[in-house]
C-alpha positions in Angstrom: -84.8 -154.7 103.6 -84.3 -152.5 106.7 -86.7 -149.8 107.7 -86.7 -147.2 110.4 -89.8 -146.9 112.6 -90.7 -144.3 115.3 -93.2 -146.5 117.1 -92.4 -148.0 120.5 -90.6 -151.3 120.2 -91.2 -154.5 122.2 -89.8 -155.0 125.7 -86.1 -155.7 125.9 -84.7 -158.1 128.5 -81.1 -157.5 127.3 -80.9 -153.7 127.5 -80.7 -153.1 123.8 -81.2 -149.5 122.8 -84.4 -148.7 120.8 -82.4 -147.0 118.0 -80.5 -150.2 117.4 -83.7 -152.2 117.4 -85.2 -149.9 114.8 -82.3 -150.5 112.5 -82.8 -154.2 112.8 -86.5 -154.1 111.8 -87.6 -156.0 108.7 -90.8 -155.5 106.8 -92.5 -158.1 104.7 -95.2 -157.4 102.0 -98.7 -158.6 102.7 -99.7 -162.1 101.6 -102.3 -161.9 98.8 -105.8 -163.5 99.4 -105.6 -167.1 98.4 -101.7 -167.1 98.2 -101.6 -169.9 100.8 -104.0 -172.7 99.7 -105.0 -175.7 101.9 -105.9 -176.4 105.5 -102.4 -176.7 106.8 -100.6 -173.7 108.2 -97.0 -174.2 109.0 -94.9 -176.5 106.7 -91.9 -176.7 109.1 -91.7 -178.1 112.6 -90.5 -174.8 114.0 -93.4 -173.0 112.3 -95.8 -175.4 114.0 -94.1 -174.8 117.3 -94.9 -171.1 116.9 -98.6 -171.9 116.2 -98.8 -174.2 119.1 -97.5 -171.5 121.5 -100.2 -169.0 120.4 -103.0 -171.6 120.4 -102.2 -172.9 123.9 -102.7 -169.4 125.2 -106.1 -169.0 123.5 -109.1 -168.5 125.8 -111.7 -168.8 122.9 -111.1 -171.3 120.1 -113.7 -169.4 118.0 -111.3 -166.4 117.8 -108.6 -168.8 116.4 -111.0 -170.0 113.7 -111.8 -166.4 112.7 -108.1 -165.6 112.7 -107.3 -168.5 110.4 -110.0 -167.2 108.0 -108.6 -163.7 108.1 -105.1 -165.0 107.4 -106.2 -167.0 104.4 -108.3 -164.2 103.1 -105.3 -161.8 103.1 -106.7 -159.4 105.7 -103.3 -158.9 107.3 -101.3 -156.0 106.0 -97.5 -155.8 105.7 -95.8 -157.5 108.6 -92.9 -155.8 110.5 -90.6 -157.9 112.6 -88.1 -156.3 115.1 -86.5 -157.5 118.3 -89.2 -158.4 120.8 -92.2 -157.7 118.6 -94.1 -158.5 115.4 -96.8 -156.1 114.1 -99.2 -155.4 111.3 -102.5 -153.7 110.5 -105.3 -156.3 110.4 -108.6 -155.5 108.6 -112.0 -156.8 109.4 -114.2 -158.1 106.6 -115.3 -154.6 105.5 -111.6 -153.6 104.8 -112.3 -150.1 106.4 -111.4 -150.8 110.0 -107.7 -151.6 110.3 -106.5 -152.6 113.8 -103.0 -152.0 115.1 -102.0 -155.5 116.1 -98.8 -156.6 117.9 -97.4 -159.9 119.3 -94.6 -159.5 121.7 -91.9 -162.0 122.5 -89.1 -161.8 125.1 -85.6 -161.2 123.6 -82.5 -163.0 124.7 -80.0 -161.3 127.0 -76.4 -160.6 125.9 -75.2 -163.5 128.1 -77.7 -165.9 126.5 -76.7 -164.8 123.0 -73.0 -165.4 123.8 -73.7 -168.9 125.1 -75.9 -169.7 122.0 -73.4 -168.3 119.5 -70.5 -170.2 121.1 -72.5 -173.4 120.7 -73.5 -172.7 117.1 -70.0 -171.7 116.0 -68.6 -174.9 117.4 -70.5 -176.9 114.8 -70.3 -175.9 111.1 -73.5 -177.9 110.4 -75.6 -175.5 112.4 -74.4 -172.5 110.4 -74.9 -174.3 107.1 -78.4 -175.3 108.1 -79.4 -171.7 109.0 -77.9 -170.3 105.8 -80.0 -173.0 104.0 -83.1 -171.6 105.8 -83.4 -174.7 108.0 -83.5 -175.1 111.7 -82.5 -178.6 112.7 -84.0 -179.9 116.0 -80.5 -180.6 117.2 -79.7 -176.9 117.1 -82.7 -176.1 119.4 -81.6 -178.9 121.7 -78.1 -177.5 121.8 -79.5 -174.1 122.7 -81.6 -175.8 125.5 -78.4 -177.4 126.8 -76.8 -174.0 127.4 -80.0 -172.6 129.0 -81.3 -170.7 125.9 -84.9 -171.2 124.8 -85.2 -170.3 121.1 -88.7 -171.4 120.3 -91.6 -169.8 122.2 -93.6 -172.0 124.6 -96.7 -171.4 126.7 -96.8 -167.9 128.0 -93.9 -166.5 125.9 -96.1 -164.7 123.4 -98.1 -161.7 124.4 -100.8 -160.5 121.9 -102.0 -157.0 121.9 -104.6 -155.2 119.7 -106.5 -151.9 119.7 -109.8 -153.6 118.9 -112.5 -153.6 121.7 -112.4 -157.4 122.1 -111.3 -158.8 125.4 -110.3 -162.2 123.9 -106.8 -163.4 124.3 -105.8 -163.6 121.5 -108.4 -161.7 119.5 -109.1 -162.7 115.9 -106.7 -160.0 114.6 -103.7 -161.1 116.7 -104.6 -164.7 115.8 -104.5 -163.9 112.1 -101.1 -162.1 112.5 -99.8 -165.2 114.4 -100.8 -167.6 111.7 -99.3 -165.5 109.0 -96.1 -165.2 111.1 -95.7 -168.9 110.9 -95.5 -168.6 107.1 -92.6 -166.2 107.5 -90.9 -168.5 109.9 -91.3 -171.4 107.4 -89.4 -169.4 104.8 -86.6 -168.1 107.0 -85.7 -169.1 110.6 -83.7 -165.9 110.9 -87.0 -164.2 111.4 -87.3 -166.0 114.7 -83.8 -165.0 115.7 -84.6 -161.4 114.8 -87.6 -161.6 117.1 -85.3 -162.9 119.8 -83.1 -159.8 119.4 -80.4 -160.2 116.7 -80.6 -159.6 112.9 -79.2 -162.0 110.3 -76.2 -159.8 109.2 -74.9 -159.3 112.7 -75.4 -162.9 113.6 -73.3 -164.0 110.6 -70.6 -161.5 111.5 -70.5 -162.6 115.1 -70.2 -166.2 114.1 -67.4 -165.3 111.6 -65.5 -163.6 114.3 -65.9 -166.5 116.6 -64.6 -168.9 114.0 -61.6 -166.6 113.3 -60.7 -166.7 117.0 -60.8 -170.5 117.2 -57.3 -172.0 117.7 -55.7 -173.7 114.7 -55.4 -177.3 115.6 -54.0 -178.4 112.2 -51.2 -181.0 112.5 -48.3 -181.8 110.2 -50.2 -184.7 108.8 -53.2 -182.5 108.1 -50.9 -180.1 106.1 -49.6 -182.8 103.9 -51.3 -183.0 100.5 -51.2 -181.4 97.0 -50.9 -177.7 96.4 -53.4 -175.9 94.2 -50.7 -175.3 91.6 -49.9 -179.0 91.4 -53.5 -180.0 91.2 -54.3 -177.7 88.3 -51.2 -178.9 86.4 -52.6 -182.5 86.3 -54.3 -183.3 83.0 -58.0 -183.9 83.3 -59.0 -187.6 83.2 -60.9 -188.8 80.1 -64.7 -189.2 80.5 -66.1 -192.7 80.3 -67.9 -193.7 77.1 -71.7 -193.0 76.9 -73.8 -195.9 78.1 -75.0 -198.3 75.4 -78.7 -198.4 74.5 -80.9 -200.6 76.8 -81.7 -203.8 75.0 -85.0 -205.7 75.5 -88.4 -204.8 76.7 -88.7 -202.7 79.8 -89.9 -204.5 83.0 -93.1 -203.3 84.5 -92.4 -202.0 88.0 -95.9 -202.5 89.5 -96.1 -206.3 89.2 -92.6 -206.6 90.8 -93.7 -204.5 93.8 -97.0 -206.3 94.1 -95.3 -209.7 94.0 -92.9 -208.8 96.9 -95.5 -206.7 98.8 -93.0 -203.9 99.4 -94.0 -202.2 102.7 -97.7 -202.4 101.6 -97.1 -199.6 99.0 -99.7 -199.0 96.3 -97.7 -200.7 93.6 -99.7 -199.2 90.7 -99.3 -195.6 92.0 -95.6 -196.1 92.7 -95.0 -197.5 89.2 -96.7 -194.5 87.7 -94.7 -192.1 89.8 -91.4 -193.9 88.7 -92.4 -193.6 85.1 -93.4 -190.0 85.6 -90.0 -189.2 87.2 -88.2 -190.7 84.2 -90.4 -188.7 81.8 -89.7 -185.5 83.7 -86.0 -186.2 83.8 -86.0 -186.7 80.0 -87.8 -183.3 79.6 -85.3 -181.5 81.8 -82.3 -183.1 80.0 -83.8 -182.1 76.7 -84.5 -178.6 77.8 -80.9 -178.3 79.2 -79.5 -179.6 75.9 -81.6 -177.0 73.9 -80.9 -174.3 76.6 -84.6 -173.6 77.1 -86.6 -173.7 80.3 -88.5 -176.9 81.1 -92.3 -176.3 81.7 -93.3 -175.7 85.3 -96.7 -176.9 86.8 -98.5 -175.9 89.9 -99.8 -178.4 92.4 -103.2 -178.8 90.7 -101.6 -179.3 87.3 -99.2 -181.8 88.7 -102.1 -183.8 90.2 -103.9 -183.7 86.9 -100.8 -184.7 85.0 -100.2 -187.8 87.2 -103.9 -188.8 87.2 -104.0 -188.6 83.4 -101.4 -191.4 83.3 -103.9 -193.7 85.1 -107.4 -192.0 84.9 -109.3 -195.1 86.1 -107.0 -196.2 89.0 -107.3 -195.9 92.7 -104.3 -193.7 92.7 -106.1 -191.2 90.5 -109.0 -191.1 92.9 -106.6 -190.5 95.7 -105.0 -187.6 93.8 -108.5 -186.1 93.3 -109.3 -186.4 97.0 -105.9 -185.0 98.1 -106.3 -182.0 95.8 -109.7 -181.2 97.2 -111.1 -181.1 93.6 -112.2 -184.7 93.0 -115.3 -183.6 91.1 -113.3 -181.4 88.7 -110.6 -184.0 88.0 -112.2 -185.8 85.0 -112.7 -182.6 83.1 -109.1 -181.5 83.9 -107.8 -184.9 82.7 -109.6 -184.4 79.4 -108.2 -180.9 79.1 -104.7 -182.2 79.8 -105.0 -184.9 77.1 -105.8 -182.2 74.5 -103.6 -179.4 75.6 -101.5 -180.1 78.7 -101.1 -177.5 81.4 -102.5 -174.7 79.2 -105.7 -176.7 78.6 -106.1 -177.3 82.4 -105.7 -173.6 83.0 -108.3 -172.7 80.5 -110.9 -174.9 82.2 -110.9 -172.5 85.2 -109.4 -169.3 83.9 -111.7 -166.3 83.8 -110.2 -163.0 82.6 -110.8 -160.1 80.3 -108.7 -160.2 77.1 -107.6 -157.0 75.4 -110.6 -155.2 73.8 -109.1 -155.5 70.3 -108.8 -159.3 70.7 -112.4 -159.6 72.1 -113.9 -157.5 69.3 -112.0 -159.4 66.6 -113.1 -162.7 68.0 -116.8 -161.7 68.2 -116.7 -160.5 64.6 -114.9 -163.6 63.4 -117.4 -165.9 65.1 -120.4 -164.0 63.7 -118.9 -164.1 60.3 -118.4 -167.8 60.5 -122.1 -168.3 61.3 -123.3 -165.8 58.7 -125.6 -167.3 56.1 -127.1 -169.9 58.5 -130.6 -168.8 59.2 -130.8 -171.1 62.2 -127.4 -169.9 63.6 -127.6 -169.1 67.3 -126.6 -165.8 68.9 -123.0 -165.3 69.9 -122.9 -164.3 73.6 -119.7 -162.9 75.1 -118.5 -163.0 78.7 -114.9 -162.2 79.6 -112.7 -164.7 77.8 -115.6 -167.0 76.8 -117.8 -166.9 73.6 -120.9 -169.1 73.9 -122.7 -170.1 70.7 -126.1 -171.7 71.4 -126.7 -173.9 74.5 -123.9 -176.4 74.1 -120.9 -174.8 72.3 -118.3 -172.4 73.6 -115.0 -171.0 72.5 -112.5 -169.8 75.1 -109.5 -167.6 74.8 -106.5 -169.0 76.8 -103.7 -167.1 78.5 -101.4 -168.5 75.9 -103.2 -166.6 73.1 -104.8 -169.7 71.6 -108.5 -170.6 71.2 -110.0 -173.6 72.9 -113.2 -175.4 71.8 -115.6 -176.4 74.7 -118.8 -178.4 74.6 -121.4 -178.7 77.4 -121.7 -182.2 78.8 -123.3 -183.6 82.0 -123.9 -180.1 83.3 -120.4 -178.8 82.8 -118.1 -177.5 80.0 -115.5 -179.9 78.7 -112.6 -179.2 76.4 -113.6 -180.9 73.1 -110.4 -180.7 71.1 -106.9 -179.2 70.7 -106.5 -175.4 70.6 -106.5 -173.4 67.4 -104.8 -170.1 66.5 -108.1 -168.5 65.5 -111.5 -168.5 67.1 -113.4 -169.4 63.9 -111.2 -172.5 63.5 -112.0 -173.7 67.1 -115.7 -173.2 66.3 -115.3 -175.2 63.1 -113.6 -178.0 65.0 -116.7 -178.2 67.3 -119.1 -178.4 64.3 -117.0 -181.2 62.9 -117.2 -183.1 66.2 
């Protein structure tokens, strides 16, 4: 989306008029708190180059740490990128003191853009990579060869903030810089916009350059089949479907262990290979039925893989990599009973519709009616606790999940039921 802004734009080394820069501005909605999970910031090498440039200018590492916390906590507002500058309002922890925060970066001159675009247009792979939201290192090296520096280095980024801090950068500009790396990860055209040109005009300039390139086609190149002739040829028959595989499948792990393939964890690789085959079967079946195959987030994928080998070293590594090793055994149990929906119900806390909550409370109390020793039904959000060790939870999928307290935590104790009283009954049977 393009937006017009009246505020002063960043410095312009190429003489671009401010009105043109305003039309080039792009605004990105704010990242939600917790939207980016983990310790790593940039996923791409060019995103990390951006972070390195801002960190190398830092006078106080403590401000960088605070900026990282602000970024992960979602305290940076909508980010606006225009030639020579990137800006946002950044809040402190109280959320009532937004600071006008800007990072400036020098833009390329017209002569530099001409040299860069000539080099990019000369190789179709560069254009294809950019359109695929990738920035190959070879492209940056090619820019360096013609005297154009695309990625910022030490001293290229100038942070500015209206907060009273004298730090360079302050925690607010550090937070903006870290979130800017997420935008760069998604789209390298954001970096090119900072350097002075928007995506649409870059694509148009590259198109014009390609149109002006001389036609070097020879007579030999022109020889071939016309489209009319090609479409007139009858389609070749497809080969017969493969025959069913005969015999018992070979276990992959012992084969890898026997040959010591690159020191790889044979057991884990064997499980991954089996999982890939299983997922491929699901995708094919879903395509055949014209339905969507189930999608899992990173935690659910870790649980799904660990459930295939719950007592293995690979499962322990999955728990450590996810940062939730202590929660993995309960999640595996939930997966075994109800898949991804069961795993979600272990952690999900939300308020169901009032009609659903009232009906569930009445149903559970009615199920316990007549038992003089029946415990009280206590309700909290989507959880109904009956006594010290029994709980029924309402899942996001509209089903009811039986939980039992064990070893200081709540464990899924059976498959879900369509009604809360049935889930409670399953617990009494267990």
